[in-house]
C-alpha positions as CSV (number, residue, x, y, z in Angstrom):
1,M,-0.3,-27.5,-9.5
2,K,-3.9,-26.3,-9.6
3,I,-4.0,-27.1,-13.3
4,Q,-2.7,-30.6,-12.7
5,L,-5.2,-31.2,-9.9
6,F,-8.0,-29.9,-12.2
7,F,-7.1,-32.4,-15.0
8,L,-6.8,-35.3,-12.4
9,C,-10.3,-34.6,-11.1
10,C,-11.6,-34.5,-14.7
11,F,-10.0,-37.8,-15.5
12,T,-11.4,-39.4,-12.4
13,L,-14.9,-38.2,-13.2
14,V,-14.7,-39.4,-16.8
15,G,-13.5,-42.8,-15.6
16,T,-16.3,-43.0,-13.0
17,A,-18.9,-42.1,-15.7
18,Q,-17.6,-44.9,-18.0
19,V,-17.8,-47.5,-15.2
20,T,-21.3,-46.3,-14.4
21,T,-22.3,-46.6,-18.0
22,M,-20.8,-50.1,-18.3
23,Q,-22.6,-51.2,-15.1
24,D,-25.8,-49.8,-16.6
25,L,-25.3,-52.0,-19.7
26,V,-24.7,-55.0,-17.5
27,N,-27.8,-54.2,-15.5
28,K,-29.7,-54.1,-18.8
29,K,-28.1,-57.5,-19.7
30,Q,-26.4,-55.9,-22.7
31,Y,-23.2,-57.9,-21.9
32,A,-21.5,-57.9,-25.3
33,E,-21.9,-54.1,-25.4
34,A,-20.4,-53.7,-22.0
35,I,-17.4,-55.9,-22.9
36,A,-16.8,-53.9,-26.1
37,M,-16.9,-50.6,-24.2
38,I,-14.4,-52.0,-21.6
39,N,-12.0,-53.2,-24.3
40,Q,-12.0,-49.7,-25.8
41,Q,-10.6,-48.2,-22.5
42,A,-6.9,-47.4,-22.1
43,A,-4.8,-50.3,-20.8
44,T,-4.0,-48.3,-17.7
45,D,-7.6,-48.3,-16.7
46,S,-8.2,-52.0,-17.4
47,T,-7.1,-53.1,-13.9
48,D,-9.5,-50.7,-12.1
49,Y,-11.5,-52.8,-9.6
50,A,-14.9,-51.5,-10.5
51,T,-14.2,-52.0,-14.2
52,M,-12.9,-55.5,-13.7
53,Y,-15.9,-56.4,-11.6
54,T,-18.2,-55.2,-14.3
55,L,-16.3,-57.1,-16.9
56,G,-16.6,-60.3,-14.8
57,Q,-20.3,-59.8,-14.6
58,A,-20.5,-59.4,-18.4
59,Y,-18.5,-62.5,-19.0
60,E,-20.7,-64.5,-16.6
61,G,-23.8,-63.1,-18.3
62,L,-22.6,-64.4,-21.7
63,L,-21.8,-67.8,-20.0
64,K,-18.1,-67.3,-20.6
65,Y,-17.3,-68.8,-17.2
66,R,-13.5,-69.3,-17.7
67,E,-13.0,-65.5,-18.5
68,A,-15.4,-64.5,-15.7
69,Y,-13.5,-66.7,-13.2
70,D,-10.1,-65.3,-14.2
71,T,-11.5,-61.7,-14.0
72,Y,-13.1,-62.2,-10.6
73,K,-9.8,-63.7,-9.3
74,L,-8.1,-60.4,-10.2
75,C,-10.7,-58.5,-8.2
76,L,-10.2,-60.8,-5.2
77,A,-6.5,-60.1,-5.3
78,E,-7.4,-56.4,-4.7
79,D,-9.7,-57.3,-1.8
80,T,-9.2,-60.8,-0.3
81,A,-11.9,-60.5,2.3
82,N,-14.7,-59.4,-0.1
83,I,-17.6,-61.8,0.6
84,D,-19.5,-60.9,-2.5
85,M,-16.4,-61.7,-4.7
86,L,-15.8,-65.0,-2.9
87,N,-19.4,-65.9,-3.6
88,N,-19.0,-64.9,-7.2
89,L,-15.9,-67.0,-7.6
90,A,-17.6,-70.0,-6.0
91,R,-20.7,-69.7,-8.2
92,V,-18.6,-69.5,-11.4
93,A,-16.4,-72.4,-10.2
94,I,-19.5,-74.6,-9.9
95,S,-20.4,-73.7,-13.5
96,L,-16.8,-74.8,-14.5
97,G,-17.1,-78.0,-12.6
98,R,-14.4,-77.0,-10.2
99,T,-16.2,-78.2,-7.1
100,S,-13.2,-78.2,-4.8
101,D,-12.4,-74.6,-5.6
102,A,-16.1,-73.7,-5.0
103,Q,-16.0,-75.4,-1.6
104,T,-12.8,-73.5,-0.7
105,Y,-14.4,-70.2,-1.5
106,F,-17.6,-70.9,0.3
107,H,-15.6,-72.0,3.4
108,Q,-13.7,-68.7,3.2
109,V,-17.1,-66.9,3.2
110,L,-18.2,-68.8,6.3
111,A,-14.9,-68.0,8.0
112,N,-15.8,-64.3,7.6
113,D,-19.5,-64.8,8.3
114,S,-20.5,-68.1,10.0
115,T,-24.2,-67.3,9.5
116,H,-24.1,-66.8,5.8
117,F,-27.1,-68.7,4.5
118,Y,-26.2,-68.6,0.8
119,A,-22.8,-70.2,1.4
120,K,-24.2,-72.9,3.6
121,Y,-26.9,-73.7,1.1
122,Q,-24.5,-73.9,-1.8
123,L,-22.1,-76.1,0.1
124,A,-25.0,-78.5,0.8
125,R,-25.8,-78.5,-3.0
126,L,-22.2,-79.2,-3.9
127,H,-22.2,-82.3,-1.7
128,Q,-25.4,-83.4,-3.3
129,Q,-24.0,-82.8,-6.8
130,I,-20.9,-84.9,-6.2
131,G,-22.9,-87.7,-4.7
132,N,-22.0,-87.2,-1.1
133,Y,-25.7,-87.5,-0.1
134,G,-25.2,-88.2,3.6
135,E,-23.2,-85.0,4.1
136,A,-25.6,-83.0,2.0
137,I,-28.5,-84.1,4.1
138,K,-26.7,-83.0,7.3
139,K,-25.9,-79.6,5.8
140,Y,-29.5,-79.1,4.5
141,E,-31.0,-80.1,7.9
142,A,-28.7,-77.5,9.5
143,L,-30.5,-74.8,7.5
144,L,-33.9,-75.8,9.0
145,I,-33.5,-73.3,11.8
146,D,-37.1,-71.9,12.1
147,P,-39.6,-74.5,13.4
148,D,-42.5,-72.4,12.0
149,E,-41.1,-72.5,8.4
150,D,-41.6,-75.4,6.0
151,Y,-38.6,-74.7,3.8
152,P,-40.1,-76.5,0.7
153,V,-37.0,-76.1,-1.5
154,I,-34.7,-77.5,1.2
155,Q,-37.1,-80.3,2.1
156,R,-37.2,-81.3,-1.6
157,H,-33.4,-81.4,-1.8
158,I,-33.3,-83.6,1.3
159,G,-35.9,-85.8,-0.4
160,D,-33.8,-86.0,-3.5
161,C,-30.8,-87.1,-1.5
162,Y,-32.7,-89.9,0.3
163,N,-34.1,-91.0,-3.0
164,R,-30.6,-91.4,-4.4
165,L,-29.8,-93.4,-1.3
166,E,-32.9,-95.6,-2.0
167,E,-34.3,-94.7,1.4
168,Y,-37.7,-94.1,0.0
169,D,-39.6,-93.8,3.3
170,F,-37.5,-90.8,4.3
171,A,-37.6,-89.4,0.9
172,A,-41.4,-89.5,0.9
173,M,-41.5,-87.9,4.3
174,H,-39.5,-84.8,3.1
175,Y,-41.2,-84.6,-0.3
176,R,-44.6,-84.6,1.6
177,T,-43.5,-81.7,3.8
178,A,-42.4,-79.7,0.7
179,F,-45.6,-80.6,-1.2
180,Q,-47.9,-79.3,1.6
181,S,-46.4,-75.9,1.1
182,N,-46.1,-76.0,-2.7
183,K,-48.9,-77.9,-4.2
184,E,-48.6,-76.0,-7.5
185,N,-45.2,-77.6,-8.3
186,A,-46.0,-80.4,-10.6
187,G,-42.4,-81.6,-10.7
188,L,-42.4,-81.9,-6.9
189,A,-45.7,-83.7,-6.8
190,S,-44.4,-86.2,-9.4
191,S,-41.3,-86.8,-7.3
192,L,-43.5,-87.5,-4.3
193,V,-45.8,-89.9,-6.3
194,N,-42.9,-91.8,-7.8
195,T,-41.3,-92.3,-4.4
196,L,-44.6,-93.3,-2.7
197,L,-45.1,-96.0,-5.4
198,R,-41.8,-97.5,-4.2
199,C,-42.9,-97.4,-0.5
200,G,-45.2,-100.5,-0.5
201,E,-48.9,-100.8,-0.2
202,M,-49.7,-97.8,2.0
203,G,-47.5,-95.6,-0.1
204,I,-49.3,-96.8,-3.3
205,S,-52.7,-95.8,-1.9
206,E,-51.4,-92.3,-0.9
207,A,-49.8,-91.8,-4.3
208,L,-53.2,-91.7,-6.0
209,E,-54.5,-89.1,-3.5
210,V,-51.4,-86.9,-4.1
211,C,-52.0,-87.1,-7.9
212,D,-55.6,-86.0,-7.5
213,T,-54.6,-83.1,-5.3
214,A,-51.8,-82.0,-7.6
215,L,-53.9,-82.2,-10.7
216,C,-56.4,-79.7,-9.2
217,Y,-53.5,-77.2,-9.3
218,S,-51.9,-78.4,-12.5
219,P,-54.7,-80.0,-14.6
220,N,-52.8,-79.9,-17.8
221,S,-49.6,-81.6,-16.5
222,L,-48.9,-84.5,-18.8
223,L,-46.3,-85.7,-16.1
224,L,-49.0,-85.9,-13.4
225,K,-51.5,-87.6,-15.7
226,R,-48.9,-90.3,-16.4
227,N,-48.3,-90.6,-12.6
228,R,-52.0,-91.0,-12.0
229,G,-52.1,-93.8,-14.6
230,M,-49.3,-95.6,-12.9
231,S,-50.9,-95.0,-9.4
232,L,-54.2,-96.5,-10.7
233,Y,-52.3,-99.4,-12.2
234,M,-50.4,-100.2,-9.0
235,N,-53.6,-99.9,-6.9
236,K,-55.0,-102.6,-9.2
237,M,-57.7,-100.2,-10.5
238,Y,-57.1,-101.5,-14.0
239,A,-60.3,-100.4,-15.6
240,E,-59.7,-96.8,-14.6
241,A,-56.0,-97.0,-15.5
242,D,-57.1,-98.3,-19.0
243,T,-59.5,-95.3,-19.4
244,L,-56.7,-92.8,-18.5
245,Y,-54.0,-94.4,-20.6
246,S,-56.4,-94.6,-23.6
247,K,-57.2,-90.9,-23.2
248,L,-53.5,-90.1,-23.1
249,M,-52.8,-92.1,-26.3
250,A,-55.8,-90.4,-28.0
251,E,-54.2,-87.0,-27.1
252,G,-51.0,-88.0,-28.8
253,D,-48.9,-89.5,-26.0
254,S,-46.9,-92.2,-27.7
255,T,-44.2,-92.8,-25.1
256,L,-43.1,-96.4,-24.5
257,L,-44.3,-96.5,-20.9
258,T,-47.7,-95.0,-21.7
259,I,-48.4,-97.6,-24.5
260,K,-46.9,-100.4,-22.4
261,Y,-49.1,-99.8,-19.4
262,A,-52.1,-99.1,-21.6
263,G,-51.7,-102.7,-22.8
264,C,-51.0,-104.1,-19.4
265,S,-54.0,-102.3,-17.9
266,K,-56.3,-103.7,-20.7
267,Y,-54.9,-107.1,-20.0
268,Y,-55.5,-107.0,-16.3
269,A,-58.9,-105.4,-16.8
270,G,-59.8,-108.5,-18.8
271,Q,-59.7,-106.9,-22.2
272,Y,-57.3,-109.5,-23.6
273,M,-58.1,-108.9,-27.3
274,H,-57.6,-105.1,-27.0
275,A,-54.4,-105.6,-25.0
276,I,-52.7,-107.3,-27.9
277,E,-52.2,-104.2,-30.2
278,P,-50.4,-101.9,-27.7
279,L,-48.3,-104.8,-26.3
280,E,-47.3,-105.8,-29.9
281,W,-46.2,-102.2,-30.5
282,V,-44.1,-102.3,-27.3
283,Y,-42.7,-105.7,-28.3
284,A,-41.6,-104.3,-31.7
285,K,-39.6,-101.7,-29.8
286,D,-38.1,-104.2,-27.3
287,T,-38.3,-107.9,-28.1
288,T,-36.5,-108.8,-24.9
289,A,-39.0,-107.4,-22.5
290,V,-39.9,-110.4,-20.4
291,D,-43.1,-109.1,-18.9
292,V,-44.4,-108.0,-22.3
293,N,-43.7,-111.4,-23.8
294,L,-45.5,-113.1,-20.9
295,L,-48.6,-110.9,-21.2
296,L,-48.7,-111.2,-25.0
297,G,-48.4,-115.0,-24.7
298,S,-51.2,-115.1,-22.2
299,A,-53.4,-112.6,-24.2
300,Y,-53.0,-114.7,-27.3
301,G,-53.6,-117.9,-25.3
302,K,-56.8,-116.5,-23.8
303,T,-58.2,-115.3,-27.2
304,Y,-57.6,-117.1,-30.4
305,D,-53.9,-118.1,-31.1
306,R,-52.4,-120.7,-28.8
307,K,-49.6,-121.4,-31.2
308,K,-48.5,-117.8,-31.1
309,A,-48.9,-117.8,-27.3
310,Y,-46.3,-120.6,-27.0
311,V,-43.9,-118.6,-29.1
312,F,-44.0,-115.7,-26.7
313,F,-43.8,-117.9,-23.7
314,D,-40.6,-119.5,-25.2
315,K,-39.2,-116.1,-25.8
316,A,-39.9,-115.1,-22.3
317,E,-38.2,-118.2,-21.0
318,K,-35.2,-117.8,-23.3
319,G,-34.7,-114.3,-21.9
320,L,-34.4,-115.8,-18.5
321,E,-32.0,-118.6,-19.4
322,P,-29.1,-118.7,-16.9
323,N,-25.4,-118.7,-17.6
324,P,-22.4,-119.0,-15.2
325,F,-22.2,-115.2,-14.9
326,L,-25.9,-114.3,-14.6
327,A,-27.4,-116.8,-12.2
328,K,-28.1,-114.2,-9.6
329,Q,-29.6,-111.8,-12.2
330,L,-31.9,-114.6,-13.4
331,L,-33.3,-115.1,-9.9
332,L,-33.8,-111.4,-9.5
333,F,-35.5,-111.0,-13.0
334,R,-37.8,-113.9,-12.2
335,G,-38.6,-112.4,-8.8
336,E,-39.3,-109.0,-10.4
337,T,-41.6,-110.5,-12.9
338,L,-43.5,-112.4,-10.3
339,E,-43.7,-109.3,-8.1
340,K,-45.2,-107.3,-11.0
341,D,-47.6,-110.1,-11.5
342,G,-48.8,-109.8,-7.9
343,R,-47.1,-113.1,-6.9
344,R,-45.0,-111.6,-4.2
345,E,-44.5,-114.7,-2.0
346,E,-42.9,-116.5,-4.9
347,A,-40.8,-113.4,-5.8
348,F,-39.6,-113.1,-2.2
349,R,-38.5,-116.7,-2.1
350,L,-36.3,-116.0,-5.2
351,Y,-34.9,-112.8,-3.8
352,Y,-34.1,-114.5,-0.6
353,K,-32.4,-117.4,-2.4
354,A,-30.4,-114.9,-4.4
355,W,-29.3,-113.2,-1.1
356,L,-28.4,-116.6,0.5
357,D,-26.2,-117.4,-2.5
358,K,-24.4,-114.0,-2.2
359,K,-24.8,-113.1,1.5
360,D,-21.0,-113.3,2.1
361,L,-20.7,-110.3,-0.3
362,G,-22.9,-108.2,1.9
363,E,-25.5,-107.5,-0.9
364,T,-28.1,-105.9,1.3
365,N,-29.7,-104.3,-1.8
366,I,-31.3,-107.7,-2.6
367,L,-33.0,-107.8,0.8
368,S,-34.2,-104.3,0.2
369,Y,-36.4,-105.6,-2.6
370,I,-38.4,-107.5,0.1
371,V,-38.1,-104.9,2.9
372,K,-39.9,-102.3,0.8
373,W,-43.1,-104.2,1.1
374,Y,-42.9,-104.4,4.9
375,N,-42.5,-100.7,5.6
376,A,-45.2,-100.1,8.3
377,S,-43.8,-98.0,11.1
378,H,-45.8,-99.6,13.9
379,V,-46.0,-103.4,14.4
380,K,-49.8,-103.2,15.0
381,D,-50.2,-102.0,11.5
382,Y,-49.8,-105.6,10.5
383,K,-53.3,-107.1,11.0
384,D,-52.4,-110.4,9.3
385,E,-50.4,-112.6,11.6
386,K,-48.4,-114.3,8.8
387,K,-47.4,-110.9,7.4
388,R,-46.4,-109.7,10.8
389,Q,-44.1,-112.7,11.3
390,E,-42.6,-112.1,7.8
391,A,-42.1,-108.4,8.5
392,I,-40.2,-109.1,11.8
393,F,-37.9,-111.6,10.2
394,I,-36.9,-109.6,7.1
395,R,-36.5,-106.3,8.9
396,C,-34.4,-107.9,11.6
397,L,-32.2,-109.5,9.0
398,Y,-31.9,-106.4,6.9
399,V,-30.9,-104.1,9.8
400,R,-28.4,-106.6,11.1
401,E,-26.8,-106.9,7.7
402,L,-26.7,-103.1,7.4
403,L,-25.0,-102.9,10.8
404,K,-22.4,-105.4,9.7
405,K,-21.6,-103.1,6.8
406,K,-21.2,-100.2,9.2
407,A,-23.1,-97.9,6.9
408,N,-22.2,-94.3,7.2
409,L,-25.8,-93.0,7.4
410,P,-27.2,-93.8,10.9
411,D,-30.2,-91.4,10.3
412,T,-31.6,-94.0,7.9
413,Y,-32.0,-96.5,10.7
414,H,-34.5,-94.3,12.6
415,Y,-37.5,-95.7,10.8
416,H,-36.5,-99.3,11.7
417,R,-35.7,-98.5,15.3
418,Y,-39.1,-96.9,15.7
419,F,-40.7,-100.2,14.4
420,F,-38.6,-102.4,16.8
421,E,-39.5,-100.2,19.7
422,T,-43.2,-100.7,19.0
423,L,-42.6,-104.4,18.8
424,Y,-40.7,-104.4,22.1
425,E,-43.6,-102.5,23.8
426,D,-46.1,-104.9,22.3
427,M,-44.3,-107.9,23.6
428,F,-44.0,-106.3,27.0
429,F,-47.8,-105.6,27.3
430,R,-48.6,-109.1,26.0
431,G,-46.2,-110.6,28.5
432,V,-44.3,-112.7,26.0
433,T,-40.6,-113.2,25.8
434,E,-40.4,-114.6,22.2
435,E,-41.9,-113.6,18.9
436,P,-42.4,-116.0,16.0
437,M,-40.7,-115.1,12.7
438,L,-41.2,-116.5,9.2
439,A,-38.5,-116.4,6.5
440,P,-39.4,-116.1,2.8
441,D,-38.4,-119.8,2.2
442,G,-41.0,-120.9,4.9
443,K,-38.5,-121.6,7.7
444,K,-39.7,-120.6,11.1
445,S,-37.7,-119.1,13.9
446,K,-38.1,-117.0,17.1
447,L,-36.9,-113.6,18.2
448,T,-36.3,-113.3,21.9
449,V,-37.0,-110.1,23.8
450,E,-33.3,-110.0,24.8
451,A,-32.1,-110.2,21.1
452,L,-34.6,-107.5,20.2
453,R,-33.4,-105.2,23.0
454,E,-29.8,-105.8,21.9
455,L,-30.7,-104.9,18.3
456,I,-32.5,-101.7,19.4
457,D,-29.5,-100.7,21.5
458,K,-27.2,-100.9,18.5
459,L,-29.3,-98.4,16.5
460,P,-28.9,-94.6,17.0
461,E,-31.4,-92.8,19.2
462,I,-34.2,-91.2,17.2
463,P,-34.1,-87.3,17.4
464,E,-37.4,-86.0,18.6
465,K,-38.0,-84.1,15.4
466,S,-37.6,-87.3,13.4
467,R,-39.9,-89.2,15.8
468,Q,-42.6,-86.6,15.3
469,K,-42.2,-86.8,11.5
470,I,-42.6,-90.6,11.6
471,D,-45.7,-90.2,13.8
472,E,-47.2,-87.7,11.4
473,S,-46.3,-89.9,8.4
474,R,-48.1,-92.8,10.0
475,E,-51.2,-90.8,10.7
476,N,-51.3,-89.5,7.1
477,M,-50.8,-93.0,5.7
478,L,-53.6,-94.4,8.0
479,K,-55.9,-91.6,6.9
480,S,-55.1,-92.2,3.3
481,Q,-55.7,-95.9,3.7
482,K,-59.1,-95.3,5.2
483,E,-60.0,-92.8,2.4
484,Y,-58.8,-95.3,-0.2
485,E,-60.8,-98.1,1.2
486,K,-63.8,-95.9,1.3
487,R,-63.3,-94.9,-2.4
488,V,-62.9,-98.5,-3.5
489,E,-66.1,-99.4,-1.6
490,E,-68.0,-96.6,-3.3
491,W,-66.5,-97.6,-6.7
492,K,-67.7,-101.2,-6.1
493,K,-71.2,-100.1,-5.2
494,E,-71.4,-97.9,-8.2
495,K,-70.2,-100.7,-10.4
496,E,-72.8,-103.1,-8.9
497,K,-75.5,-100.4,-9.4
498,K,-74.6,-100.0,-13.1
499,A,-74.6,-103.7,-13.6
500,L,-78.1,-103.9,-12.2
501,E,-79.3,-101.1,-14.3
502,E,-77.9,-102.7,-17.5
503,K,-79.5,-106.0,-16.5
504,H,-82.9,-104.4,-16.2
C-alpha cells in the first residue's frame, strides 16, 4: 500500500511539472511547442483540466479559434461557473463570428458577477459590431460610472456609433471628450475632424483648430495633414489649402482625393491654368465625376480653350441626365454639386423638391442634407433673420417627420429639443405668439407658440448630463468661431501688408 501511494505521488508530481512546463511555454508565446508537448502526453492525461486550459491558450495564440473554442468548452464542462473560462469562450466566439454564443457567455458572466466591467464592455462592442448602435450606446453609457473620469476609449466608441447613425453633432460631442484626454491619438483626431466637417459652418471652423492641435502631437501624420487640407478647403481658405496639397503631392502623396482637392483648391484660389493638370489626372481616373467635369470646363473656359470647356460641360450635363428610375437621384446629385460650389440655397431647393416628391415614403435622410447646415444649438446663434426663419422651418419639419417614423433612438432628439426650448423662451421674452418660417422653395408660414409647445412635449426630456454637454459644446464652438474670425482677420491684414510691400 505504501509503495502504491509512493508511485501515485510521483505520478502526480510528474504531471504537475509537465503542466507547469507547458504553461511556461504558453507564457513565452511558444504555442506550437506547447501543443507538441501536450500531444506527447498519455491519452489518460489529455482531459486534465489544467492541461486542456493550457492547450486552449496555445490554440488561441496560434489563431486556431475553432480548436481553442472546442477545448475551452471541455474545460467549462468541468467547471460551469468559471468566469474566466466563460470570458475565454466569449472572446473566441467573437473571433469565430459566433456573436450570439458570445452574448450568451457574457450574460452568464454577469449572472455570476453583475459588476463585471469586461463583460459589460464586450457586450456593448458586440452590439456595435452587429450594427445595433442604439443598444450599444446605452450599454457604453452605462459604463461611464465615474464623473471624474473621461473614459476616452468608451467615448470614442459612442462617437463611432453616433457617426454610423449619421447623428454627427452627438458623434462630435463624444469624440471631442475623448480627444481632450488623448490628443496624441491621430486616428481619434481624424475621426473628430471628419465628423466636424459634416456638422455645418461652426463645426468646419472648429475642425481646423483640432487639426492644428493634433499635428502638434503627431506632426508626421499623413492622415492629419490630409484632414487639415480638407479643413482649409471647406473653410474656403483656398490659397492655404493649395499650398498644403502641393506639399503633400511633392512628398509623394498621389491619392485620388489629394490630387482632386489640389486641383479644386487651385481653381478656387484663382489659379485656373495650374488647376487643369491635377483635374485632368483625376478625370482620367473617373470620367464620370460631375464636379471635376464642371471645374475642368470652367478652368478651360477661363483660360484658353472654350471649345474644350463646352465638351466638359456637356459631359457634366450628360452625367446628370434623368431617367424614369433616377429622377430623385438627379435632383440630389445636382443639389450636392451646387452645395459643394457654395450655392446652398439652390441646393436646398432641389433637396426639398426631392423630399416633396417622395415624402410619402418617409425619406427623412433627404431633409438631413439641409438640416446639417442649421445645427446651432441656440436660436440666438442665428444672427441673420432669413437664416433663422429657414432653420426653424427645416428643423420643425425634420423632427416632425422623425416622430412620424417613431425612430427607436430618442436620445438623438435631445439636441433639437434644446433648440426648440431656446426658441420658446425667446418668444416668451419678446412677447410674441407666432414665429415666421421660410421653406427652401420660398414659401412663408408661421409657427404658433402652441404648436411649438406641442412639439417640445412630444420629445423626450433632456438628461442633465446631456444638457451640460450641449452647453459645453456650444461654448466651445462659439470660442472656436471667435478664434477663427480673429485668424481670418489677421490673415487678411497680413495679405494686405504683403500686397503693399510688393507694390512699393
